[in-house]
VEXMI-814228 format. One line per 5 residues: number of its first residue (from 1); their letters; for each residue x, y, z of C-alpha. Coordinates in pm, 1 decimal, always signed. Layout:
BEGIN
NUM	A	X:Y:Z  ...;
% end
This chain:
BEGIN
1	MWPYW	+1904.5:-12493.7:+9208.8  +2034.0:-12736.4:+8947.4  +2205.0:-12467.8:+8730.3  +2440.3:-12395.1:+9020.1  +2532.0:-12760.6:+9052.6;
6	MMFII	+2576.4:-12790.7:+8677.0  +2831.1:-12507.7:+8692.6  +3024.9:-12707.0:+8952.3  +2981.1:-13059.2:+8814.9  +3107.7:-12979.1:+8463.7;
11	PAFMA	+3455.7:-12858.2:+8572.0  +3463.4:-13117.4:+8854.3  +3409.0:-13398.4:+8602.3  +3677.0:-13257.4:+8374.4  +3912.6:-13216.2:+8671.9;
16	MRESV	+3889.4:-13589.2:+8738.4  +3999.5:-13656.6:+8379.9  +4271.9:-13395.6:+8333.8  +4642.6:-13466.3:+8363.7  +4859.9:-13207.2:+8530.3;
21	RHQVL	+5072.1:-12995.4:+8298.0  +5416.2:-13038.8:+8450.5  +5630.2:-12729.5:+8447.6  +5911.9:-12928.6:+8288.3  +5698.8:-13009.4:+7983.6;
26	VNPWK	+5451.3:-12722.9:+7953.5  +5471.9:-12408.7:+8161.5  +5105.9:-12299.7:+8183.4  +5205.8:-11943.1:+8271.5  +5366.2:-11907.5:+7926.4;
31	LPLFK	+5049.4:-11999.1:+7737.4  +4900.7:-11728.5:+7509.8  +4683.6:-11495.6:+7713.0  +4359.6:-11522.4:+7514.7  +4425.4:-11811.9:+7276.4;
36	MPNQW	+4257.4:-12127.9:+7402.6  +4080.9:-12442.6:+7275.2  +3714.6:-12424.7:+7172.7  +3598.8:-12611.4:+7481.7  +3725.0:-12328.9:+7699.8;
41	WFVMI	+3549.6:-12067.6:+7487.3  +3232.4:-12273.9:+7525.8  +3269.0:-12279.6:+7904.8  +3345.9:-11907.0:+7909.7  +3027.9:-11835.2:+7711.0;
46	LFGLL	+2822.3:-12071.0:+7928.8  +2941.4:-11911.2:+8253.2  +2903.8:-11564.9:+8100.6  +2541.3:-11634.3:+8009.1  +2451.7:-11788.0:+8345.2;
51	VGWRH	+2620.6:-11509.1:+8539.6  +2511.0:-11225.6:+8313.9  +2159.9:-11319.0:+8209.8  +2033.0:-11404.3:+8554.4  +1699.4:-11249.1:+8650.0;
56	EVGAD	+1625.9:-11126.6:+9003.6  +1917.4:-11330.7:+9136.2  +2157.4:-11197.7:+9400.0  +2126.2:-11010.9:+9726.8  +2194.1:-10673.3:+9562.4;
61	WSNYL	+1963.0:-10717.4:+9262.9  +1717.6:-10448.5:+9375.6  +2001.6:-10206.4:+9454.3  +2157.3:-10246.2:+9108.8  +1815.4:-10208.6:+8946.6;
66	RIFDR	+1748.9:-9888.9:+9140.9  +2089.2:-9747.9:+9042.7  +2024.0:-9830.8:+8678.2  +1681.0:-9665.9:+8686.4  +1844.9:-9342.5:+8809.2;
71	AFYAS	+2118.4:-9359.0:+8546.0  +1899.2:-9218.4:+8266.8  +1887.3:-8878.6:+8436.4  +2210.0:-8901.4:+8638.0  +2425.4:-8954.3:+8326.9;
76	IDLRW	+2415.0:-8581.9:+8246.9  +2604.3:-8513.8:+8570.8  +2986.4:-8536.2:+8547.9  +3005.6:-8656.5:+8908.2  +2800.0:-8961.1:+8810.8;
81	WLDDP	+3062.2:-9057.3:+8550.2  +3344.7:-9034.3:+8803.9  +3190.5:-9304.2:+9022.7  +3311.0:-9636.3:+8872.8  +3326.6:-9495.3:+8515.9;
86	GYRFL	+3367.1:-9834.3:+8347.9  +3040.7:-9958.2:+8493.4  +2874.8:-9622.1:+8421.7  +2976.5:-9660.2:+8057.8  +2802.7:-9999.3:+8039.4;
91	EWVSI	+2488.5:-9843.7:+8186.6  +2504.5:-9552.4:+7941.7  +2548.8:-9782.8:+7641.0  +2258.9:-10000.0:+7755.8  +2034.7:-9696.0:+7797.8;
96	KAGFG	+2125.4:-9550.5:+7458.8  +2065.4:-9888.2:+7292.4  +1726.7:-9919.5:+7458.2  +1821.3:-10216.7:+7673.6  +1788.7:-10266.1:+8047.0;
101	IHAVN	+1990.2:-10389.1:+8341.1  +2014.7:-10735.7:+8185.4  +2237.2:-10604.9:+7905.2  +2470.2:-10446.2:+8162.0  +2484.3:-10773.5:+8355.7;
106	LIGGF	+2542.1:-10976.3:+8039.3  +2844.7:-10771.8:+7931.2  +2970.9:-10775.2:+8288.4  +2919.7:-11151.8:+8308.1  +3132.8:-11205.6:+7998.5;
111	LFSLG	+3408.4:-10975.4:+8126.0  +3419.6:-11164.3:+8456.1  +3409.1:-11505.9:+8288.8  +3685.9:-11411.8:+8045.4  +3913.7:-11311.2:+8333.1;
116	LIVFC	+3826.7:-11624.9:+8527.7  +3891.9:-11861.3:+8236.1  +4217.7:-11685.4:+8139.7  +4340.2:-11720.4:+8499.0  +4237.8:-12085.7:+8530.7;
121	RHLPR	+4393.6:-12169.7:+8193.8  +4732.8:-12058.1:+8323.8  +4730.5:-12298.9:+8617.1  +4858.5:-12659.3:+8616.4  +4508.0:-12800.4:+8670.9;
126	PWLAL	+4272.6:-12547.5:+8507.1  +3955.2:-12753.1:+8544.8  +4021.1:-12808.9:+8912.6  +4077.2:-12433.8:+8955.1  +3745.2:-12360.9:+8782.7;
131	AVATP	+3564.4:-12603.6:+9011.9  +3724.2:-12431.8:+9311.2  +3606.0:-12094.4:+9182.0  +3243.3:-12191.8:+9126.4  +3081.9:-12206.0:+9473.8;
136	YLVIT	+3190.8:-11866.8:+9601.6  +3372.2:-11658.1:+9340.2  +3128.7:-11735.8:+9056.6  +2794.2:-11799.0:+9224.1  +2816.5:-11565.0:+9521.2;
141	IAMGY	+3039.9:-11279.2:+9405.6  +2991.2:-11258.6:+9028.8  +2616.1:-11317.5:+9054.3  +2565.7:-11109.1:+9365.9  +2804.9:-10814.8:+9333.2;
146	SRQGI	+2828.6:-10732.6:+8963.3  +3076.6:-10445.2:+8974.1  +3320.4:-10612.7:+9209.0  +3289.0:-10937.2:+9013.1  +3397.5:-10759.9:+8693.6;
151	AIGLA	+3683.7:-10589.8:+8878.3  +3808.5:-10922.4:+9015.0  +3780.1:-11088.4:+8673.6  +3991.5:-10820.2:+8504.1  +4237.0:-10816.2:+8795.0;
156	MIGLV	+4290.1:-11190.3:+8746.5  +4412.3:-11122.0:+8392.9  +4652.2:-10876.1:+8554.2  +4769.9:-11140.3:+8801.1  +4858.7:-11369.3:+8510.6;
161	ALSRG	+5064.5:-11086.7:+8361.8  +5235.3:-11014.7:+8693.7  +5316.8:-11383.9:+8734.7  +5510.1:-11348.2:+8408.6  +5691.0:-11041.8:+8538.1;
166	QLAKF	+5485.9:-10809.8:+8314.0  +5434.6:-10521.5:+8553.0  +5285.3:-10273.9:+8305.0  +5017.6:-10519.4:+8192.3  +4928.0:-10597.3:+8552.4;
171	IFWTV	+4882.9:-10228.4:+8624.9  +4675.5:-10182.8:+8309.5  +4429.3:-10462.8:+8384.8  +4403.2:-10372.2:+8752.1  +4330.2:-10006.6:+8675.5;
176	VGATF	+4073.0:-10108.2:+8413.2  +3914.8:-10332.0:+8676.2  +3912.8:-10040.0:+8918.7  +3695.2:-9842.1:+8677.9  +3422.5:-10097.8:+8749.8;
181	HKSAV	+3483.0:-10108.5:+9125.9  +3738.1:-9866.1:+9261.3  +3842.7:-10096.2:+9545.5  +4054.7:-10294.9:+9296.2  +4333.3:-10036.6:+9337.7;
186	ILLPI	+4426.2:-10207.0:+9665.0  +4602.6:-10471.7:+9452.8  +4849.4:-10222.7:+9302.8  +5101.7:-10225.7:+9593.3  +5136.2:-10602.1:+9542.4;
191	AALAA	+5316.8:-10527.3:+9216.5  +5599.4:-10349.2:+9397.2  +5630.1:-10625.7:+9657.2  +5632.3:-10901.4:+9393.5  +5903.5:-10742.8:+9179.5;
196	SKRRL	+6226.1:-10944.1:+9167.9  +6426.8:-10698.7:+8954.9  +6467.4:-10321.3:+8970.3  +6262.0:-10322.6:+9286.7  +6325.7:-9957.6:+9376.5;
201	INAIW	+6234.0:-9830.4:+9029.1  +5927.4:-10053.0:+9017.7  +5821.5:-9940.5:+9364.8  +5843.4:-9574.4:+9260.0  +5654.4:-9639.0:+8937.5;
206	VGVVA	+5380.9:-9839.9:+9107.2  +5359.0:-9578.8:+9382.0  +5298.7:-9301.4:+9130.6  +5033.9:-9504.4:+8945.5  +4867.2:-9599.4:+9273.1;
211	LVAYA	+4851.7:-9236.3:+9384.8  +4704.6:-9125.9:+9053.2  +4451.2:-9409.2:+9059.8  +4366.5:-9329.5:+9420.9  +4315.1:-8958.7:+9347.5;
216	TLLED	+4111.4:-9030.9:+9035.1  +3898.6:-9323.9:+9144.5  +3905.6:-9374.2:+9518.7  +3969.4:-9051.6:+9710.4  +3609.6:-8929.5:+9711.1;
221	SVDNF	+3490.5:-9264.2:+9844.0  +3739.2:-9309.7:+10126.2  +3535.2:-9101.0:+10368.9  +3222.4:-9301.5:+10290.3  +3414.6:-9628.0:+10323.2;
226	TTNYI	+3561.0:-9519.3:+10656.4  +3225.4:-9401.8:+10787.3  +3012.3:-9689.3:+10660.1  +3247.0:-9983.3:+10705.8  +3499.6:-9893.8:+10973.1;
231	EAAMQ	+3358.1:-9626.4:+11203.7  +3011.7:-9780.4:+11186.9  +3174.8:-10119.1:+11254.9  +2963.4:-10296.3:+10994.9  +2972.4:-10672.5:+11030.7;
236	SQGAL	+2925.3:-10935.0:+10760.8  +2759.8:-11264.6:+10833.2  +2997.4:-11543.2:+10740.5  +3298.3:-11311.1:+10714.0  +3503.8:-11532.3:+10945.6;
241	IRLIM	+3436.9:-11841.1:+10732.7  +3529.7:-11659.3:+10413.0  +3850.1:-11523.1:+10564.2  +3940.2:-11871.5:+10686.2  +3881.3:-12005.2:+10334.9;
246	NALPA	+4147.5:-11762.8:+10210.0  +4383.1:-11819.6:+10501.3  +4379.5:-12199.4:+10466.0  +4546.8:-12211.0:+10122.3  +4772.4:-11925.8:+10235.4;
251	VVLLL	+4905.1:-12140.7:+10520.3  +4948.3:-12438.1:+10286.3  +5150.6:-12225.7:+10045.2  +5370.6:-12075.4:+10315.4  +5441.3:-12412.6:+10475.5;
256	WRRRF	+5515.7:-12601.5:+10155.0  +5598.7:-12326.2:+9906.4  +5922.0:-12499.8:+9802.5  +5705.8:-12779.7:+9663.6  +5515.6:-12541.0:+9436.0;
261	AVTLP	+5679.7:-12540.2:+9093.0  +5668.9:-12165.1:+9038.4  +5911.0:-11902.1:+8916.0  +6058.1:-11628.6:+9136.0  +5803.2:-11359.8:+9031.6;
266	QERLW	+5521.3:-11605.7:+9098.1  +5665.9:-11706.8:+9433.9  +5693.1:-11344.1:+9547.3  +5342.6:-11260.3:+9426.9  +5168.3:-11547.0:+9599.4;
271	FWLSL	+5384.8:-11515.1:+9910.0  +5263.9:-11159.4:+9969.6  +4904.1:-11243.7:+9886.6  +4925.7:-11529.8:+10138.0  +5056.3:-11297.6:+10407.6;
276	AAIAL	+4770.9:-11056.6:+10331.8  +4513.8:-11336.1:+10364.5  +4650.7:-11440.0:+10704.4  +4671.7:-11077.3:+10820.2  +4303.2:-11021.0:+10739.1;
281	LVLYF	+4208.7:-11326.9:+10943.9  +4413.3:-11203.7:+11240.7  +4260.1:-10855.1:+11215.0  +3913.8:-11008.6:+11228.8  +3962.4:-11076.0:+11599.6;
286	FTPAT	+4071.9:-10718.8:+11673.3  +3814.5:-10508.3:+11490.0  +3435.5:-10506.2:+11473.9  +3447.7:-10374.0:+11116.2  +3436.7:-10722.1:+10963.1;
291	TALDR	+3262.7:-10601.4:+10646.7  +3569.5:-10397.0:+10550.9  +3793.2:-10703.8:+10593.8  +3545.9:-10917.2:+10402.5  +3541.5:-10679.5:+10102.4;
296	VGLYL	+3922.0:-10658.7:+10088.8  +3942.3:-11037.7:+10113.4  +3748.2:-11073.7:+9787.8  +4058.3:-10971.7:+9591.6  +4250.4:-11258.5:+9751.8;
301	LPLQL	+4009.3:-11523.7:+9622.1  +4241.6:-11612.4:+9328.1  +4478.0:-11747.6:+9593.4  +4238.8:-12038.7:+9647.4  +4237.6:-12124.1:+9278.4;
306	MVFSY	+4615.5:-12107.7:+9252.1  +4700.1:-12311.4:+9562.6  +4445.2:-12588.8:+9510.2  +4543.2:-12622.3:+9144.8  +4901.8:-12688.6:+9251.9;
311	LPEAL	+4815.8:-12883.3:+9567.7  +4780.3:-13240.7:+9427.4  +5139.5:-13231.9:+9298.6  +5273.5:-13019.5:+9585.7  +5157.6:-13266.0:+9851.9;
316	GSRRS	+5124.9:-13581.1:+9641.6  +5354.6:-13774.1:+9414.1  +5487.0:-13634.5:+9088.6  +5479.5:-13984.8:+8943.3  +5101.6:-14030.9:+8968.6;
321	NNSIW	+4791.5:-13832.0:+8883.2  +4717.9:-13780.1:+9254.4  +4347.8:-13851.6:+9212.7  +4297.7:-13873.4:+9589.3  +4404.5:-13512.9:+9635.0;
326	VIAVL	+4185.7:-13400.7:+9345.3  +3885.5:-13578.8:+9497.3  +3960.3:-13423.0:+9836.4  +3964.4:-13071.1:+9689.5  +3643.0:-13133.0:+9494.1;
331	AYYAA	+3469.9:-13278.7:+9799.7  +3569.2:-12973.9:+10004.6  +3423.3:-12727.2:+9754.2  +3114.8:-12942.4:+9690.0  +3051.6:-12917.4:+10064.3;
336	VEFVW	+3103.1:-12539.4:+10047.1  +2842.4:-12509.3:+9771.3  +2597.2:-12740.3:+9947.9  +2621.2:-12554.8:+10277.4  +2596.0:-12214.1:+10111.2;
341	LNYAA	+2292.2:-12297.8:+9895.0  +2106.8:-12466.3:+10180.6  +2207.1:-12277.8:+10494.0  +2348.4:-11933.7:+10407.0  +2146.6:-11642.8:+10544.1;
346	HAYAW	+2102.8:-11482.3:+10200.7  +2077.0:-11796.7:+9987.9  +1708.8:-11719.4:+9930.2  +1816.5:-11436.9:+9696.0  +1977.4:-11694.7:+9464.6;
351	IPYRF	+1704.7:-11959.6:+9475.8  +1541.8:-12037.6:+9244.3  +1782.5:-11949.2:+8966.1  +1601.0:-11750.4:+8698.4  +1730.8:-11710.7:+8342.7;
356	YPFED	+1628.1:-11383.5:+8178.6  +1520.4:-11524.5:+7836.8  +1279.2:-11755.3:+8018.9  +1205.7:-11549.1:+8332.3  +1087.8:-11865.0:+8505.8;
361	GL	+1239.1:-12031.2:+8808.7  +1452.3:-12330.3:+8721.5;
% end
């Protein structure tokens, strides 16, 4: 279990030492997209290895292994390539190179970690954001649901671009993410809502891209999604808690959004994502199909990182380092990790952590 706590303690320790990058002095959203200090590359590689080179870790491990075992013969079928083609390409490369599922997970782990670190680096308190991400986004999602973890990681790079008003780059990264898990296309309409200039033109453009992406990646799966998640009223254990975890920072942002030092494109983006998070929580009480809400809510997880990175200065004093608020956020997410690892229904699939090069429980 200690590797999971190491992944949390490292950024938590750094969060206690970091000074906020005030917008007046350094606007973190204007930092180079992929240029960062060596310590961040080290953390990206560390997280990529731990996420990607896990062995028999995650509730869906057996499902991914079974899918990979079928890929050797299924790859000759064009229909196989149309189902999450980005992930299929990783499987195909791994097969041709003579590697197994661990190579697919390793590449996927690095793609997710790159997106996560890029996103955190563009927040006022990047180490605090990384600590916030660890208990659920990193450990549960990236280690448990490989394809959706990659999609979220790439979409986070797109969210950085959209926060800068770079619509085309947001669309690019989101669509690339959708090739690993087609559900990522649900983020595309956010681009039209977040636009502050040429809103009609942007809405038309985004609408066309969304329709093309839907027809190419998602259309064939809508019937299955409707049947399996909505009509069958599938329910997820813990869905209510996870939706509340998204709705809480959403409420904080909506109530005190004038205290968040963000630009107009950023304000629009996070405003609409906050409304979506609250809407999902409200819908929970009106539909039995909680699994569908839970899966959509995964793409709103960056909202937690953004809000809690800004929160110490939004609710505290701009003349101090607001250590009390930092400690409060860290304590909250330490409790989340503790409860999940010790009491979650599927925590057994993560414990003990096993690292592929060793293949021994740690």
